[in-house]
DSSP file (Angstrom, degrees, kcal/mol; ACC not computed):
  #  RESIDUE AA STRUCTURE BP1 BP2  ACC     N-H-->O    O-->H-N    N-H-->O    O-->H-N    TCO  KAPPA ALPHA  PHI   PSI    X-CA   Y-CA   Z-CA
    1    1 A X              0   0    0      0, 0.0     2,-0.4     0, 0.0   159,-0.1   0.000 360.0 360.0 360.0 129.9  -37.0   94.1  -84.2
    2    2 A X    >   -     0   0    0    157,-0.4     3,-0.8     3,-0.2     7,-0.2  -0.616 360.0-150.8 -78.4 129.7  -34.8   95.2  -87.0
    3    3 A X  G >  S+     0   0    0     -2,-0.4     3,-0.6     1,-0.2    -1,-0.2   0.784  91.8  63.3 -72.3 -24.7  -35.7   93.3  -90.1
    4    4 A X  G 3  S+     0   0    0      1,-0.2    -1,-0.2     2,-0.1     3,-0.1   0.723 110.6  36.3 -64.6 -23.9  -32.1   93.6  -91.5
    5    5 A X  G <>  +     0   0    0     -3,-0.8     4,-1.8   154,-0.2    -1,-0.2  -0.509  64.6 146.9-133.2  64.1  -30.6   91.7  -88.6
    6    6 A X  H <> S+     0   0    0     -3,-0.6     4,-1.8     2,-0.2     5,-0.1   0.794  75.0  55.1 -68.6 -28.3  -33.0   88.9  -87.7
    7    7 A X  H  > S+     0   0    0      2,-0.2     4,-2.5     1,-0.2    -1,-0.2   0.909 108.8  48.6 -67.5 -46.5  -30.2   86.5  -86.6
    8    8 A X  H  > S+     0   0    0      1,-0.2     4,-2.2     2,-0.2     5,-0.2   0.905 110.8  49.4 -67.4 -39.7  -28.8   89.1  -84.2
    9    9 A X  H  X S+     0   0    0     -4,-1.8     4,-2.6     2,-0.2    -1,-0.2   0.889 111.6  48.0 -61.8 -45.0  -32.1   89.8  -82.6
   10   10 A X  H  X S+     0   0    0     -4,-1.8     4,-2.2     2,-0.2     5,-0.2   0.903 113.5  48.8 -62.2 -44.8  -32.9   86.1  -82.1
   11   11 A X  H  X S+     0   0    0     -4,-2.5     4,-1.9     2,-0.2    -2,-0.2   0.907 112.6  45.2 -70.7 -38.2  -29.6   85.4  -80.7
   12   12 A X  H  X S+     0   0    0     -4,-2.2     4,-2.5     2,-0.2     5,-0.3   0.973 114.9  49.7 -65.5 -52.9  -29.7   88.4  -78.3
   13   13 A X  H  X S+     0   0    0     -4,-2.6     4,-1.7     1,-0.2    -2,-0.2   0.853 111.8  48.2 -59.3 -32.2  -33.3   87.4  -77.3
   14   14 A X  H  X S+     0   0    0     -4,-2.2     4,-1.8     2,-0.2    -1,-0.2   0.856 112.7  49.0 -75.9 -31.6  -32.3   83.7  -76.7
   15   15 A X  H  X S+     0   0    0     -4,-1.9     4,-2.3    -3,-0.2    -2,-0.2   0.912 111.1  49.6 -74.2 -34.7  -29.3   84.8  -74.6
   16   16 A X  H  X S+     0   0    0     -4,-2.5     4,-2.0     2,-0.2    -2,-0.2   0.832 108.9  52.1 -66.4 -34.3  -31.5   87.1  -72.6
   17   17 A X  H  X S+     0   0    0     -4,-1.7     4,-0.5    -5,-0.3    -1,-0.2   0.877 111.7  47.8 -64.9 -38.6  -34.1   84.4  -72.0
   18   18 A X  H >X S+     0   0    0     -4,-1.8     3,-0.7     1,-0.2     4,-0.5   0.888 109.6  50.7 -69.5 -39.7  -31.3   82.2  -70.7
   19   19 A X  H >< S+     0   0    0     -4,-2.3     3,-1.3     1,-0.2    -2,-0.2   0.861 102.6  62.9 -65.5 -36.6  -29.8   84.8  -68.5
   20   20 A X  H 3< S+     0   0    0     -4,-2.0    -1,-0.2     1,-0.3    -2,-0.2   0.755  96.8  58.1 -53.9 -26.1  -33.4   85.4  -67.0
   21   21 A X  H << S+     0   0    0     -3,-0.7    -1,-0.3    -4,-0.5    -2,-0.2   0.720  92.3  87.6 -81.9 -19.6  -33.4   81.9  -65.7
   22   22 A X  S << S-     0   0    0     -3,-1.3     2,-0.0    -4,-0.5    -3,-0.0  -0.483  89.6-105.2 -76.1 144.7  -30.2   82.6  -63.7
   23   23 A X    >>  -     0   0    0     -2,-0.2     4,-1.9     1,-0.1     3,-0.5  -0.448  27.1-120.4 -67.6 149.9  -30.4   84.0  -60.1
   24   24 A X  H 3> S+     0   0    0      1,-0.2     4,-3.0     2,-0.2     5,-0.2   0.816 112.7  61.5 -59.1 -35.2  -29.4   87.6  -59.9
   25   25 A X  H 3> S+     0   0    0      2,-0.2     4,-2.5     1,-0.2    -1,-0.2   0.895 105.2  46.1 -60.9 -40.6  -26.7   86.8  -57.5
   26   26 A X  H <> S+     0   0    0     -3,-0.5     4,-2.6     2,-0.2     5,-0.2   0.917 112.0  52.9 -71.6 -41.4  -24.9   84.5  -60.2
   27   27 A X  H  X S+     0   0    0     -4,-1.9     4,-2.0     2,-0.2    -2,-0.2   0.950 111.7  46.2 -45.8 -54.3  -25.4   87.3  -62.8
   28   28 A X  H  X S+     0   0    0     -4,-3.0     4,-2.1     1,-0.2    -2,-0.2   0.903 113.0  48.4 -56.6 -49.1  -23.8   89.7  -60.4
   29   29 A X  H  X S+     0   0    0     -4,-2.5     4,-2.2    -5,-0.2    -1,-0.2   0.887 109.2  51.5 -58.2 -44.3  -21.0   87.4  -59.7
   30   30 A X  H  X S+     0   0    0     -4,-2.6     4,-1.7     2,-0.2    -1,-0.2   0.893 112.1  47.0 -60.8 -41.2  -20.2   86.6  -63.3
   31   31 A X  H  X S+     0   0    0     -4,-2.0     4,-2.5    -5,-0.2    -2,-0.2   0.879 110.7  53.7 -74.4 -36.2  -20.1   90.4  -64.1
   32   32 A X  H  X S+     0   0    0     -4,-2.1     4,-0.8     1,-0.2    -2,-0.2   0.858 110.0  46.0 -66.9 -39.8  -17.9   91.0  -61.1
   33   33 A X  H  X S+     0   0    0     -4,-2.2     4,-0.6     2,-0.2    -1,-0.2   0.837 112.3  49.9 -75.0 -32.5  -15.4   88.4  -62.1
   34   34 A X  H >< S+     0   0    0     -4,-1.7     3,-1.1     1,-0.2     7,-0.7   0.916 110.6  52.9 -66.1 -44.8  -15.3   89.6  -65.8
   35   35 A X  H 3< S+     0   0    0     -4,-2.5     7,-0.5     1,-0.3    -1,-0.2   0.721 104.7  54.1 -63.7 -23.2  -14.8   93.2  -64.4
   36   36 A X  H 3< S+     0   0    0     -4,-0.8     2,-0.6     5,-0.2    -1,-0.3   0.605  85.5  97.4 -90.0 -13.2  -11.8   92.1  -62.3
   37   37 A X  S XX S-     0   0    0     -3,-1.1     4,-2.7    -4,-0.6     3,-1.9  -0.675  83.2-117.1 -78.4 117.5   -9.9   90.5  -65.4
   38   38 A X  T 34 S+     0   0    0     -2,-0.6    -2,-0.1     1,-0.2    -1,-0.1  -0.269  97.6  19.9 -52.7 137.2   -7.4   93.0  -66.7
   39   39 A X  T 34 S+     0   0    0      1,-0.1    -1,-0.2    75,-0.0    -2,-0.0   0.089 125.9  56.2  81.8 -12.2   -8.0   94.1  -70.3
   40   40 A X  T <> S+     0   0    0     -3,-1.9     4,-1.8    -6,-0.2     3,-0.3   0.795  80.9 140.5 -95.4 -63.0  -11.7   93.0  -70.0
   41   41 A X  H  X S-     0   0    0     -4,-2.7     4,-2.2    -7,-0.7     3,-0.3   0.127  73.5 -38.1  55.9-168.0  -12.5   95.0  -67.1
   42   42 A X  H  > S+     0   0    0     -7,-0.5     4,-2.7     1,-0.2     5,-0.3   0.788 130.8  66.7 -60.7 -27.8  -15.8   96.9  -66.5
   43   43 A X  H  > S+     0   0    0     -3,-0.3     4,-1.6     2,-0.2    -1,-0.2   0.968 109.7  33.4 -60.2 -54.2  -16.0   97.8  -70.1
   44   44 A X  H  X S+     0   0    0     -4,-1.8     4,-2.6    -3,-0.3     5,-0.2   0.860 118.5  53.2 -73.9 -33.8  -16.5   94.3  -71.4
   45   45 A X  H  X S+     0   0    0     -4,-2.2     4,-2.2    -5,-0.2    -1,-0.2   0.887 109.7  48.0 -67.7 -36.6  -18.5   93.2  -68.3
   46   46 A X  H  X S+     0   0    0     -4,-2.7     4,-2.2    -5,-0.2    -1,-0.2   0.842 113.2  49.1 -71.1 -33.7  -20.9   96.1  -68.7
   47   47 A X  H  X S+     0   0    0     -4,-1.6     4,-2.7    -5,-0.3     5,-0.3   0.934 111.7  48.1 -67.3 -47.6  -21.3   95.2  -72.4
   48   48 A X  H  X S+     0   0    0     -4,-2.6     4,-2.9     1,-0.2     6,-0.2   0.937 112.0  51.1 -58.7 -47.3  -21.9   91.6  -71.6
   49   49 A X  H  X>S+     0   0    0     -4,-2.2     5,-2.9    -5,-0.2     4,-0.6   0.920 111.7  46.0 -57.8 -45.0  -24.5   92.7  -68.9
   50   50 A X  H ><5S+     0   0    0     -4,-2.2     3,-1.7     1,-0.2    -2,-0.2   0.970 115.0  45.3 -65.8 -53.3  -26.4   94.9  -71.3
   51   51 A X  H 3<5S+     0   0    0     -4,-2.7    -1,-0.2     1,-0.3    -2,-0.2   0.882 112.2  53.7 -60.7 -37.7  -26.5   92.4  -74.2
   52   52 A X  H 3<5S-     0   0    0     -4,-2.9    -1,-0.3    -5,-0.3   -33,-0.2   0.606 115.7-115.2 -72.8 -10.8  -27.5   89.7  -71.7
   53   53 A X  T <<5 +     0   0    0     -3,-1.7     2,-0.3    -4,-0.6    -3,-0.2   0.686  59.2 153.5  86.2  19.4  -30.4   91.7  -70.4
   54   54 A X      < -     0   0    0     -5,-2.9    -1,-0.3    -6,-0.2     5,-0.1  -0.649  58.6 -95.0 -78.2 142.1  -29.2   92.2  -67.0
   55   55 A X     >  -     0   0    0     -2,-0.3     4,-1.9     1,-0.1     5,-0.3  -0.238  37.9-114.0 -56.3 145.1  -30.8   95.5  -65.6
   56   56 A X  H >> S+     0   0    0      1,-0.2     4,-2.9     2,-0.2     3,-0.7   0.898 113.1  43.1 -51.0 -55.9  -28.4   98.4  -66.0
   57   57 A X  H 3> S+     0   0    0      1,-0.2     4,-2.1     2,-0.2    -1,-0.2   0.894 113.3  53.4 -60.6 -40.1  -27.7   99.2  -62.4
   58   58 A X  H 3> S+     0   0    0      1,-0.2     4,-0.6     2,-0.2    -1,-0.2   0.780 115.5  40.5 -59.9 -29.7  -27.4   95.5  -61.6
   59   59 A X  H <X S+     0   0    0     -4,-1.9     4,-1.3    -3,-0.7    -2,-0.2   0.777 112.6  53.4 -88.9 -32.6  -24.9   95.3  -64.4
   60   60 A X  H  X S+     0   0    0     -4,-2.9     4,-2.7    -5,-0.3     5,-0.5   0.927 101.8  58.1 -69.9 -42.8  -23.0   98.5  -63.7
   61   61 A X  H  X S+     0   0    0     -4,-2.1     4,-1.9     1,-0.2    -1,-0.2   0.918 114.0  34.1 -53.3 -54.1  -22.3   97.9  -60.0
   62   62 A X  H  X S+     0   0    0     -4,-0.6     4,-2.2    -5,-0.2     5,-0.2   0.799 115.9  57.5 -80.2 -23.2  -20.3   94.6  -60.4
   63   63 A X  H  X S+     0   0    0     -4,-1.3     4,-1.2     2,-0.2    -2,-0.2   0.989 118.3  30.3 -63.3 -54.8  -18.8   95.5  -63.7
   64   64 A X  H  X S+     0   0    0     -4,-2.7     4,-2.1     1,-0.2    -2,-0.2   0.838 117.9  60.6 -72.6 -30.5  -17.1   98.7  -62.4
   65   65 A X  H  X S+     0   0    0     -4,-1.9     4,-2.5    -5,-0.5    -1,-0.2   0.880 102.3  50.0 -58.9 -40.4  -16.8   97.0  -58.9
   66   66 A X  H  X S+     0   0    0     -4,-2.2     4,-2.3     2,-0.2     5,-0.2   0.897 112.7  47.8 -73.9 -35.1  -14.6   94.2  -60.2
   67   67 A X  H  X S+     0   0    0     -4,-1.2     4,-2.1    -5,-0.2    -2,-0.2   0.892 112.5  49.8 -69.3 -32.4  -12.2   96.8  -62.0
   68   68 A X  H  X S+     0   0    0     -4,-2.1     4,-2.3     2,-0.2    -2,-0.2   0.920 112.4  46.8 -68.1 -45.2  -12.1   98.9  -58.7
   69   69 A X  H  X S+     0   0    0     -4,-2.5     4,-2.1     2,-0.2    -2,-0.2   0.933 115.6  45.3 -64.4 -46.2  -11.2   95.7  -56.7
   70   70 A X  H  X S+     0   0    0     -4,-2.3     4,-2.3     1,-0.2    -1,-0.2   0.858 112.5  50.5 -69.9 -33.3   -8.6   94.7  -59.1
   71   71 A X  H  X S+     0   0    0     -4,-2.1     4,-2.6    -5,-0.2     5,-0.3   0.911 109.3  52.7 -68.6 -39.9   -7.2   98.2  -59.4
   72   72 A X  H  X S+     0   0    0     -4,-2.3     4,-2.4     2,-0.2    -2,-0.2   0.941 111.6  46.1 -54.0 -50.3   -7.0   98.4  -55.6
   73   73 A X  H  X S+     0   0    0     -4,-2.1     4,-3.0     1,-0.2    -2,-0.2   0.880 114.1  47.1 -63.0 -41.0   -5.0   95.2  -55.5
   74   74 A X  H  X S+     0   0    0     -4,-2.3     4,-3.4     2,-0.2     5,-0.2   0.942 111.5  50.2 -70.8 -43.2   -2.6   96.2  -58.3
   75   75 A X  H  X S+     0   0    0     -4,-2.6     4,-2.2     2,-0.2    -2,-0.2   0.905 112.3  48.0 -60.8 -44.5   -1.9   99.6  -56.9
   76   76 A X  H  X S+     0   0    0     -4,-2.4     4,-1.8    -5,-0.3    -2,-0.2   0.981 115.7  44.6 -56.5 -56.2   -1.2   98.0  -53.5
   77   77 A X  H  X S+     0   0    0     -4,-3.0     4,-2.2     1,-0.2     5,-0.3   0.942 114.4  47.9 -50.6 -49.4    1.1   95.4  -55.1
   78   78 A X  H  X S+     0   0    0     -4,-3.4     4,-2.4     1,-0.2    -1,-0.2   0.848 110.5  52.9 -65.2 -30.9    2.8   98.0  -57.3
   79   79 A X  H  X S+     0   0    0     -4,-2.2     4,-1.4    -5,-0.2    -1,-0.2   0.825 111.1  45.7 -68.4 -35.8    3.3  100.3  -54.4
   80   80 A X  H  < S+     0   0    0     -4,-1.8     4,-0.3    -3,-0.2    -2,-0.2   0.793 115.6  45.3 -81.1 -28.5    5.0   97.6  -52.4
   81   81 A X  H >< S+     0   0    0     -4,-2.2     3,-1.0    -5,-0.2     4,-0.3   0.886 114.2  51.4 -72.5 -46.8    7.2   96.4  -55.3
   82   82 A X  H >< S+     0   0    0     -4,-2.4     3,-0.8     1,-0.3    -2,-0.2   0.801 103.5  56.9 -62.2 -34.7    8.1  100.0  -56.1
   83   83 A X  T 3< S+     0   0    0     -4,-1.4    -1,-0.3     1,-0.2    -2,-0.2   0.724 104.2  55.1 -72.0 -20.5    9.1  100.8  -52.5
   84   84 A X  T <  S+     0   0    0     -3,-1.0     2,-0.3    -4,-0.3    -1,-0.2   0.463 104.4  51.7 -95.1  -1.2   11.7   98.0  -52.5
   85   85 A X  S <  S-     0   0    0     -3,-0.8     2,-0.1    -4,-0.3     3,-0.0  -0.935  83.0-105.0-139.2 160.6   13.8   98.9  -55.5
   86   86 A X        -     0   0    0     -2,-0.3     2,-0.3     1,-0.1    -2,-0.1  -0.418  46.7 -93.7 -84.6 159.7   15.6  102.0  -56.9
   87   87 A X        -     0   0    0     -2,-0.1     2,-0.1     4,-0.1    -1,-0.1  -0.578  42.7-163.0 -79.5 127.6   14.2  104.0  -59.7
   88   88 A X     >  -     0   0    0     -2,-0.3     4,-1.8    -3,-0.0     5,-0.1  -0.247  40.9 -88.5 -97.3-173.1   15.4  103.1  -63.2
   89   89 A X  H  > S+     0   0    0      2,-0.2     4,-2.1     1,-0.2     5,-0.2   0.876 125.2  59.0 -68.5 -39.4   15.3  104.9  -66.4
   90   90 A X  H  > S+     0   0    0      1,-0.2     4,-2.5     2,-0.2     5,-0.2   0.941 107.6  45.3 -54.9 -54.4   11.8  103.4  -67.2
   91   91 A X  H  > S+     0   0    0      1,-0.2     4,-2.7     2,-0.2    -1,-0.2   0.865 109.6  54.8 -62.7 -36.4   10.3  104.9  -64.0
   92   92 A X  H  X S+     0   0    0     -4,-1.8     4,-2.3     2,-0.2    -1,-0.2   0.883 108.3  50.0 -62.7 -36.0   11.9  108.3  -64.5
   93   93 A X  H  X S+     0   0    0     -4,-2.1     4,-2.2     2,-0.2     5,-0.2   0.910 112.1  47.4 -64.2 -45.4   10.3  108.4  -68.0
   94   94 A X  H  X S+     0   0    0     -4,-2.5     4,-2.6     1,-0.2     5,-0.2   0.922 111.3  49.5 -66.3 -36.6    7.0  107.6  -66.5
   95   95 A X  H  X S+     0   0    0     -4,-2.7     4,-2.8     2,-0.2    -2,-0.2   0.958 110.4  52.6 -61.4 -48.5    7.3  110.1  -63.8
   96   96 A X  H  X S+     0   0    0     -4,-2.3     4,-1.9     1,-0.2    -1,-0.2   0.933 111.2  45.3 -52.1 -50.9    8.2  112.8  -66.3
   97   97 A X  H  X S+     0   0    0     -4,-2.2     4,-1.3     1,-0.2    -1,-0.2   0.925 113.8  48.2 -59.4 -47.0    5.2  112.1  -68.5
   98   98 A X  H >X S+     0   0    0     -4,-2.6     4,-4.2     1,-0.2     3,-0.6   0.928 107.5  57.5 -67.4 -41.0    2.8  112.0  -65.5
   99   99 A X  H 3< S+     0   0    0     -4,-2.8    -1,-0.2     1,-0.2    -2,-0.2   0.903 103.9  54.5 -52.7 -45.4    4.3  115.3  -64.2
  100  100 A X  H 3< S+     0   0    0     -4,-1.9    -1,-0.2    -5,-0.2    -2,-0.2   0.835 126.5  17.0 -56.4 -43.3    3.4  116.9  -67.4
  101  101 A X  H << S-     0   0    0     -4,-1.3     4,-0.4    -3,-0.6    -2,-0.2   0.613 107.4-114.8-113.9 -15.7   -0.2  116.0  -67.4
  102  102 A X     X  -     0   0    0     -4,-4.2     4,-2.3    -5,-0.2     5,-0.2   0.020  30.8 -84.1  94.9 153.4   -1.0  115.0  -63.7
  103  103 A X  H  > S+     0   0    0      2,-0.2     4,-2.5     1,-0.2     5,-0.2   0.896 124.0  49.6 -59.1 -50.9   -2.0  111.6  -62.2
  104  104 A X  H  > S+     0   0    0      2,-0.2     4,-2.3     1,-0.2    -1,-0.2   0.921 115.2  40.9 -58.6 -47.9   -5.7  112.0  -62.9
  105  105 A X  H  > S+     0   0    0     -4,-0.4     4,-3.0     2,-0.2     5,-0.4   0.917 116.2  50.7 -73.3 -44.4   -5.4  113.0  -66.5
  106  106 A X  H  X S+     0   0    0     -4,-2.3     4,-2.2     1,-0.2    -1,-0.2   0.887 112.2  47.1 -59.1 -37.5   -2.6  110.4  -67.1
  107  107 A X  H  X S+     0   0    0     -4,-2.5     4,-1.5     2,-0.2    -2,-0.2   0.912 115.1  47.4 -67.6 -42.3   -4.8  107.5  -65.5
  108  108 A X  H  X S+     0   0    0     -4,-2.3     4,-0.6    -5,-0.2     3,-0.3   0.976 117.4  40.1 -64.9 -55.0   -7.8  108.6  -67.6
  109  109 A X  H >X S+     0   0    0     -4,-3.0     3,-1.5     1,-0.2     4,-0.7   0.926 113.6  54.6 -59.6 -46.2   -5.9  108.8  -70.9
  110  110 A X  H >X S+     0   0    0     -4,-2.2     4,-3.3    -5,-0.4     3,-0.7   0.812  97.4  66.4 -61.6 -30.0   -3.9  105.7  -70.1
  111  111 A X  H 3< S+     0   0    0     -4,-1.5    -1,-0.3    -3,-0.3     5,-0.2   0.733  97.0  54.8 -70.2 -15.6   -7.2  103.8  -69.5
  112  112 A X  H << S+     0   0    0     -3,-1.5    -1,-0.2    -4,-0.6    -2,-0.2   0.740 120.5  29.0 -82.6 -24.5   -8.0  104.2  -73.2
  113  113 A X  H << S+     0   0    0     -4,-0.7     2,-0.3    -3,-0.7    -2,-0.2   0.784 127.8  27.6 -96.2 -37.4   -4.6  102.5  -74.3
  114  114 A X  S  < S-     0   0    0     -4,-3.3     2,-0.2    -5,-0.1    -1,-0.1  -0.754  94.3 -83.5-132.3 162.6   -4.0  100.3  -71.5
  115  115 A X     >  -     0   0    0     -2,-0.3     4,-2.7     1,-0.1     5,-0.2  -0.534  35.0-132.4 -70.6 137.3   -5.9   98.3  -68.9
  116  116 A X  H  > S+     0   0    0     -5,-0.2     4,-2.7     2,-0.2     5,-0.2   0.877 108.5  54.8 -52.7 -41.0   -6.7  100.5  -65.8
  117  117 A X  H  > S+     0   0    0      2,-0.2     4,-2.2     1,-0.2    -1,-0.2   0.961 112.4  41.3 -64.5 -48.7   -5.4   97.7  -63.5
  118  118 A X  H  > S+     0   0    0      2,-0.2     4,-2.7     1,-0.2     5,-0.2   0.923 113.0  53.9 -64.3 -45.3   -2.0   97.7  -65.3
  119  119 A X  H  X S+     0   0    0     -4,-2.7     4,-2.5     1,-0.2     5,-0.2   0.924 109.4  50.0 -51.2 -51.3   -1.9  101.4  -65.5
  120  120 A X  H  X S+     0   0    0     -4,-2.7     4,-2.4     1,-0.2    -1,-0.2   0.884 110.6  47.9 -57.9 -45.0   -2.4  101.5  -61.8
  121  121 A X  H  X S+     0   0    0     -4,-2.2     4,-2.6     2,-0.2     5,-0.3   0.944 111.2  49.4 -68.9 -46.9    0.3   99.1  -61.0
  122  122 A X  H  X S+     0   0    0     -4,-2.7     4,-1.3     1,-0.2    -2,-0.2   0.935 113.0  47.6 -56.0 -49.5    2.8  100.8  -63.3
  123  123 A X  H  <>S+     0   0    0     -4,-2.5     5,-2.0    -5,-0.2     4,-0.3   0.917 114.5  44.5 -60.2 -48.4    2.2  104.2  -61.8
  124  124 A X  H ><5S+     0   0    0     -4,-2.4     3,-0.7     1,-0.2    -1,-0.2   0.848 112.1  51.9 -71.9 -29.9    2.3  103.0  -58.2
  125  125 A X  H 3<5S+     0   0    0     -4,-2.6    -1,-0.2     1,-0.2    -2,-0.2   0.747 103.7  59.8 -72.3 -21.4    5.4  100.9  -58.8
  126  126 A X  T 3<5S-     0   0    0     -4,-1.3    -1,-0.2    -5,-0.3    -2,-0.2   0.579 126.0-102.9 -84.8  -5.9    7.1  104.0  -60.4
  127  127 A X  T < 5 +     0   0    0     -3,-0.7    -3,-0.2    -4,-0.3    -2,-0.1   0.650  68.4 149.7  99.5  17.4    6.5  105.8  -57.0
  128  128 A X      < -     0   0    0     -5,-2.0     2,-0.4     1,-0.1    -1,-0.2  -0.323  65.6 -71.7 -76.9 166.1    3.6  108.0  -57.7
  129  129 A X     >  -     0   0    0      1,-0.2     4,-2.5     2,-0.1     3,-0.3  -0.430  45.5-154.0 -65.9 111.8    1.2  108.9  -55.0
  130  130 A X  H  > S+     0   0    0     -2,-0.4     4,-1.9     1,-0.2    -1,-0.2   0.799  90.0  50.7 -65.4 -29.6   -0.7  105.6  -54.3
  131  131 A X  H  > S+     0   0    0      2,-0.2     4,-2.4     1,-0.2    -1,-0.2   0.858 113.4  46.0 -74.6 -37.0   -3.9  107.2  -52.9
  132  132 A X  H  > S+     0   0    0     -3,-0.3     4,-2.2     2,-0.2    -2,-0.2   0.845 112.6  50.5 -73.4 -37.9   -4.1  109.6  -55.9
  133  133 A X  H  X S+     0   0    0     -4,-2.5     4,-1.6     2,-0.2    -2,-0.2   0.884 112.1  48.4 -66.6 -39.1   -3.4  106.7  -58.4
  134  134 A X  H  X S+     0   0    0     -4,-1.9     4,-2.2     2,-0.2    -2,-0.2   0.931 111.2  47.0 -71.4 -45.7   -6.1  104.6  -56.8
  135  135 A X  H  X S+     0   0    0     -4,-2.4     4,-2.0     2,-0.2    -2,-0.2   0.874 114.1  50.7 -55.6 -38.0   -8.8  107.4  -56.7
  136  136 A X  H  X S+     0   0    0     -4,-2.2     4,-2.2     1,-0.2    -1,-0.2   0.840 108.3  51.8 -68.8 -31.0   -7.9  108.1  -60.4
  137  137 A X  H  X S+     0   0    0     -4,-1.6     4,-2.1     2,-0.2    -2,-0.2   0.861 109.9  48.8 -71.4 -37.2   -8.2  104.5  -61.3
  138  138 A X  H  X S+     0   0    0     -4,-2.2     4,-2.4     2,-0.2    -2,-0.2   0.902 111.3  48.7 -67.4 -41.4  -11.7  104.2  -59.7
  139  139 A X  H  X S+     0   0    0     -4,-2.0     4,-2.7    -5,-0.2     5,-0.2   0.945 114.1  47.2 -65.1 -45.7  -12.9  107.3  -61.5
  140  140 A X  H  X S+     0   0    0     -4,-2.2     4,-2.7     2,-0.2     5,-0.2   0.924 111.6  50.7 -60.1 -44.8  -11.6  105.9  -64.8
  141  141 A X  H  X S+     0   0    0     -4,-2.1     4,-2.6     2,-0.2     5,-0.2   0.942 112.5  45.7 -54.3 -54.6  -13.1  102.6  -64.2
  142  142 A X  H  X S+     0   0    0     -4,-2.4     4,-2.5     2,-0.2     5,-0.2   0.918 115.2  46.7 -59.0 -50.9  -16.5  104.1  -63.4
  143  143 A X  H  X S+     0   0    0     -4,-2.7     4,-2.7     2,-0.2     5,-0.2   0.937 113.1  47.6 -59.8 -49.0  -16.4  106.5  -66.4
  144  144 A X  H  X S+     0   0    0     -4,-2.7     4,-2.3    -5,-0.2    -2,-0.2   0.908 113.1  47.9 -57.6 -46.0  -15.3  103.9  -68.9
  145  145 A X  H  X S+     0   0    0     -4,-2.6     4,-2.2    -5,-0.2    -1,-0.2   0.916 113.4  48.4 -70.2 -42.6  -17.9  101.3  -67.7
  146  146 A X  H  X S+     0   0    0     -4,-2.5     4,-2.3    -5,-0.2    -2,-0.2   0.906 112.3  48.5 -63.1 -41.5  -20.7  103.9  -67.9
  147  147 A X  H  X S+     0   0    0     -4,-2.7     4,-2.7    -5,-0.2     5,-0.2   0.956 112.7  46.5 -58.1 -50.6  -19.7  105.1  -71.3
  148  148 A X  H  X S+     0   0    0     -4,-2.3     4,-2.8    -5,-0.2     5,-0.2   0.911 112.5  50.4 -59.5 -43.7  -19.5  101.6  -72.7
  149  149 A X  H  X S+     0   0    0     -4,-2.2     4,-2.8     2,-0.2    -1,-0.2   0.915 111.3  48.9 -60.1 -45.1  -22.8  100.6  -71.2
  150  150 A X  H  X S+     0   0    0     -4,-2.3     4,-2.3     2,-0.2    -2,-0.2   0.936 113.7  45.5 -56.7 -50.8  -24.5  103.7  -72.6
  151  151 A X  H  X S+     0   0    0     -4,-2.7     4,-2.6     1,-0.2     5,-0.2   0.898 114.5  49.2 -63.1 -41.4  -23.2  103.1  -76.0
  152  152 A X  H  X S+     0   0    0     -4,-2.8     4,-2.9    -5,-0.2     5,-0.2   0.904 109.6  51.7 -64.4 -41.2  -24.1   99.4  -75.8
  153  153 A X  H  X S+     0   0    0     -4,-2.8     4,-1.8    -5,-0.2    -2,-0.2   0.926 112.2  44.5 -60.9 -46.8  -27.6  100.2  -74.7
  154  154 A X  H  X S+     0   0    0     -4,-2.3     4,-2.0     2,-0.2    -2,-0.2   0.917 114.7  49.7 -69.5 -40.4  -28.2  102.6  -77.5
  155  155 A X  H  X S+     0   0    0     -4,-2.6     4,-2.5     1,-0.2    -2,-0.2   0.927 112.2  48.4 -57.1 -47.2  -26.6  100.1  -80.1
  156  156 A X  H  X S+     0   0    0     -4,-2.9     4,-1.9    -5,-0.2    -1,-0.2   0.859 109.8  51.2 -64.2 -34.0  -28.7   97.3  -78.8
  157  157 A X  H  < S+     0   0    0     -4,-1.8    -1,-0.2    -5,-0.2    -2,-0.2   0.917 115.7  41.6 -75.5 -38.3  -31.8   99.3  -78.9
  158  158 A X  H  < S+     0   0    0     -4,-2.0    -2,-0.2     2,-0.2    -1,-0.2   0.893 117.3  47.6 -61.0 -48.1  -31.2  100.3  -82.6
  159  159 A X  H  <        0   0    0     -4,-2.5  -157,-0.4     1,-0.2  -154,-0.2   0.735 360.0 360.0 -73.7 -35.5  -30.0   96.9  -83.7
  160  160 A X     <        0   0    0     -4,-1.9    -1,-0.2    -5,-0.2    -2,-0.2   0.385 360.0 360.0-109.1 360.0  -32.8   94.8  -82.1
């Protein structure tokens, strides 16, 4: 325990004791739901899981899985909407930017600035290859979640 942060350590410890009383299924489901919410996604779900004391693999799978499920739904919805309307100026600008970098790079970089779910929706609605957008979104969700969980684990270890 870090003597400079006794309140933080006590708070984290009490949260972890509470979470330990919950069934693993409920912990898994809570992280899956958090991971499926755009702008929270797997990053926040993984962070919550690590701080709450959920085992790393048991936190990673639902955290990233929630984002993957939401990305699948948004890409499917975006593709169905995009197929029904003509391309406007906005879609042409998106396509021009993505052509410069490629879908995987655009999706990965976009994941830092915008929700992966929203990014997938916009890209598929603009008419980009739905399969490639989905695969890039899944990869981005997994990498972002793993990165945040690793940083959170290290920070929690240092702070408590």
